[in-house]
KEPA-151981 format. One record per atom (N, C-alpha, C): x, y, z; residue in three letters. Coordinates in nm, 2 decimals, always signed. Layout:
! residues N
<<X, Y, Z>, "ALA"> ...
! end
This chain:
! residues 58
<<-2.08, -1.51, +0.51>, "MET"> <<-2.10, -1.42, +0.40>, "MET"> <<-2.19, -1.49, +0.30>, "MET"> <<-2.19, -1.62, +0.29>, "LYS"> <<-2.28, -1.69, +0.20>, "LYS"> <<-2.42, -1.67, +0.24>, "LYS"> <<-2.44, -1.67, +0.38>, "LYS"> <<-2.58, -1.65, +0.43>, "LYS"> <<-2.64, -1.51, +0.38>, "LYS"> <<-2.56, -1.41, +0.39>, "LEU"> <<-2.60, -1.28, +0.35>, "LEU"> <<-2.63, -1.28, +0.20>, "LEU"> <<-2.55, -1.34, +0.12>, "ALA"> <<-2.57, -1.34, -0.02>, "ALA"> <<-2.70, -1.41, -0.05>, "ALA"> <<-2.73, -1.52, +0.02>, "LYS"> <<-2.85, -1.60, -0.01>, "LYS"> <<-2.97, -1.52, +0.04>, "LYS"> <<-2.96, -1.45, +0.15>, "LYS"> <<-3.07, -1.36, +0.19>, "LYS"> <<-3.10, -1.25, +0.09>, "LYS"> <<-3.00, -1.19, +0.04>, "VAL"> <<-3.02, -1.08, -0.06>, "VAL"> <<-3.08, -1.14, -0.18>, "VAL"> <<-3.04, -1.26, -0.22>, "GLN"> <<-3.09, -1.32, -0.34>, "GLN"> <<-3.24, -1.36, -0.32>, "GLN"> <<-3.27, -1.41, -0.21>, "ARG"> <<-3.41, -1.44, -0.18>, "ARG"> <<-3.50, -1.32, -0.17>, "ARG"> <<-3.45, -1.21, -0.12>, "PHE"> <<-3.52, -1.08, -0.11>, "PHE"> <<-3.55, -1.03, -0.25>, "PHE"> <<-3.45, -1.04, -0.34>, "LEU"> <<-3.47, -0.99, -0.48>, "LEU"> <<-3.56, -1.07, -0.56>, "LEU"> <<-3.56, -1.20, -0.53>, "VAL"> <<-3.65, -1.29, -0.61>, "VAL"> <<-3.79, -1.28, -0.56>, "VAL"> <<-3.81, -1.26, -0.43>, "SER"> <<-3.95, -1.26, -0.37>, "SER"> <<-4.02, -1.14, -0.41>, "SER"> <<-4.15, -1.13, -0.38>, "GLU"> <<-4.23, -1.02, -0.41>, "GLU"> <<-4.23, -0.91, -0.31>, "GLU"> <<-4.16, -0.93, -0.20>, "ASP"> <<-4.17, -0.84, -0.08>, "ASP"> <<-4.09, -0.71, -0.12>, "ASP"> <<-3.99, -0.72, -0.20>, "GLY"> <<-3.91, -0.60, -0.23>, "GLY"> <<-3.99, -0.50, -0.32>, "GLY"> <<-4.05, -0.55, -0.43>, "PRO"> <<-4.13, -0.45, -0.51>, "PRO"> <<-4.25, -0.41, -0.44>, "PRO"> <<-4.31, -0.49, -0.36>, "THR"> <<-4.43, -0.45, -0.28>, "THR"> <<-4.40, -0.34, -0.19>, "THR"> <<-4.29, -0.35, -0.12>, "ALA"> <<-4.24, -0.24, -0.02>, "ALA"> <<-4.22, -0.11, -0.10>, "ALA"> <<-4.16, -0.12, -0.21>, "VAL"> <<-4.14, +0.00, -0.29>, "VAL"> <<-4.27, +0.06, -0.34>, "VAL"> <<-4.36, -0.02, -0.38>, "GLU"> <<-4.49, +0.03, -0.42>, "GLU"> <<-4.56, +0.10, -0.30>, "GLU"> <<-4.56, +0.04, -0.19>, "TYR"> <<-4.62, +0.11, -0.07>, "TYR"> <<-4.55, +0.24, -0.04>, "TYR"> <<-4.42, +0.24, -0.05>, "ALA"> <<-4.35, +0.37, -0.02>, "ALA"> <<-4.38, +0.48, -0.12>, "ALA"> <<-4.40, +0.44, -0.25>, "VAL"> <<-4.44, +0.54, -0.35>, "VAL"> <<-4.58, +0.59, -0.32>, "VAL"> <<-4.67, +0.50, -0.29>, "MET"> <<-4.81, +0.54, -0.25>, "MET"> <<-4.81, +0.63, -0.13>, "MET"> <<-4.73, +0.60, -0.03>, "LEU"> <<-4.73, +0.68, +0.09>, "LEU"> <<-4.67, +0.82, +0.06>, "LEU"> <<-4.57, +0.82, -0.03>, "ALA"> <<-4.52, +0.96, -0.06>, "ALA"> <<-4.62, +1.04, -0.14>, "ALA"> <<-4.70, +0.98, -0.23>, "LEU"> <<-4.80, +1.05, -0.30>, "LEU"> <<-4.91, +1.10, -0.21>, "LEU"> <<-4.95, +1.02, -0.11>, "ILE"> <<-5.05, +1.06, -0.01>, "ILE"> <<-5.00, +1.17, +0.07>, "ILE"> <<-4.88, +1.17, +0.11>, "VAL"> <<-4.82, +1.28, +0.19>, "VAL"> <<-4.82, +1.41, +0.11>, "VAL"> <<-4.78, +1.40, -0.02>, "ILE"> <<-4.78, +1.52, -0.10>, "ILE"> <<-4.92, +1.58, -0.12>, "ILE"> <<-5.02, +1.49, -0.14>, "VAL"> <<-5.16, +1.54, -0.16>, "VAL"> <<-5.20, +1.61, -0.03>, "VAL"> <<-5.17, +1.54, +0.09>, "CYS"> <<-5.22, +1.60, +0.22>, "CYS"> <<-5.15, +1.73, +0.24>, "CYS"> <<-5.02, +1.75, +0.22>, "LEU"> <<-4.95, +1.87, +0.24>, "LEU"> <<-5.01, +1.98, +0.15>, "LEU"> <<-5.04, +1.95, +0.02>, "THR"> <<-5.09, +2.04, -0.07>, "THR"> <<-5.23, +2.09, -0.02>, "THR"> <<-5.31, +2.00, +0.02>, "ALA"> <<-5.44, +2.03, +0.07>, "ALA"> <<-5.43, +2.12, +0.20>, "ALA"> <<-5.35, +2.09, +0.29>, "ILE"> <<-5.33, +2.17, +0.41>, "ILE"> <<-5.28, +2.31, +0.38>, "ILE"> <<-5.19, +2.32, +0.28>, "ARG"> <<-5.14, +2.45, +0.24>, "ARG"> <<-5.25, +2.53, +0.18>, "ARG"> <<-5.33, +2.47, +0.10>, "SER"> <<-5.44, +2.54, +0.04>, "SER"> <<-5.54, +2.59, +0.14>, "SER"> <<-5.58, +2.51, +0.23>, "VAL"> <<-5.67, +2.54, +0.34>, "VAL"> <<-5.61, +2.65, +0.42>, "VAL"> <<-5.48, +2.64, +0.46>, "GLY"> <<-5.42, +2.75, +0.54>, "GLY"> <<-5.42, +2.88, +0.47>, "GLY"> <<-5.39, +2.88, +0.34>, "THR"> <<-5.39, +3.01, +0.26>, "THR"> <<-5.53, +3.07, +0.26>, "THR"> <<-5.63, +2.98, +0.24>, "SER"> <<-5.77, +3.03, +0.23>, "SER"> <<-5.81, +3.09, +0.37>, "SER"> <<-5.77, +3.02, +0.48>, "ALA"> <<-5.81, +3.07, +0.61>, "ALA"> <<-5.73, +3.20, +0.64>, "ALA"> <<-5.61, +3.21, +0.60>, "SER"> <<-5.53, +3.33, +0.62>, "SER"> <<-5.60, +3.45, +0.55>, "SER"> <<-5.64, +3.43, +0.42>, "ASP"> <<-5.71, +3.53, +0.35>, "ASP"> <<-5.84, +3.57, +0.41>, "ASP"> <<-5.91, +3.47, +0.46>, "ALA"> <<-6.04, +3.50, +0.53>, "ALA"> <<-6.02, +3.59, +0.65>, "ALA"> <<-5.92, +3.55, +0.73>, "PHE"> <<-5.90, +3.63, +0.85>, "PHE"> <<-5.85, +3.77, +0.82>, "PHE"> <<-5.77, +3.78, +0.72>, "THR"> <<-5.72, +3.91, +0.68>, "THR"> <<-5.84, +4.00, +0.63>, "THR"> <<-5.93, +3.94, +0.56>, "ASN"> <<-6.05, +4.02, +0.51>, "ASN"> <<-6.13, +4.06, +0.63>, "ASN"> <<-6.15, +3.97, +0.72>, "ILE"> <<-6.23, +4.00, +0.84>, "ILE"> <<-6.17, +4.11, +0.92>, "ILE"> <<-6.04, +4.10, +0.94>, "ALA"> <<-5.97, +4.20, +1.02>, "ALA"> <<-5.97, +4.34, +0.95>, "ALA"> <<-5.96, +4.34, +0.82>, "SER"> <<-5.97, +4.47, +0.75>, "SER"> <<-6.11, +4.53, +0.76>, "SER"> <<-6.21, +4.45, +0.76>, "GLN"> <<-6.35, +4.50, +0.77>, "GLN"> <<-6.38, +4.55, +0.91>, "GLN"> <<-6.32, +4.49, +1.01>, "LEU"> <<-6.34, +4.53, +1.14>, "LEU"> <<-6.26, +4.66, +1.18>, "LEU"> <<-6.17, +4.70, +1.09>, "GLY"> <<-6.09, +4.82, +1.11>, "GLY"> <<-5.96, +4.79, +1.18>, "GLY"> <<-5.92, +4.66, +1.18>, "GLY"> <<-5.80, +4.63, +1.26>, "GLY"> <<-5.68, +4.63, +1.17>, "GLY"> 
! end
């Protein structure tokens, strides 16, 4: 049990914990930006195909 407590204490004192959290936050922001961009492109493509289909009489 003492080994676990010492490992937790070392983890909290070291810079690895905050660094991992920072990377997780950056990854989450990147994923949000990517999903927003993909959704926007998908909506634009859908609108374009709808316009083309209506012009072709479909």
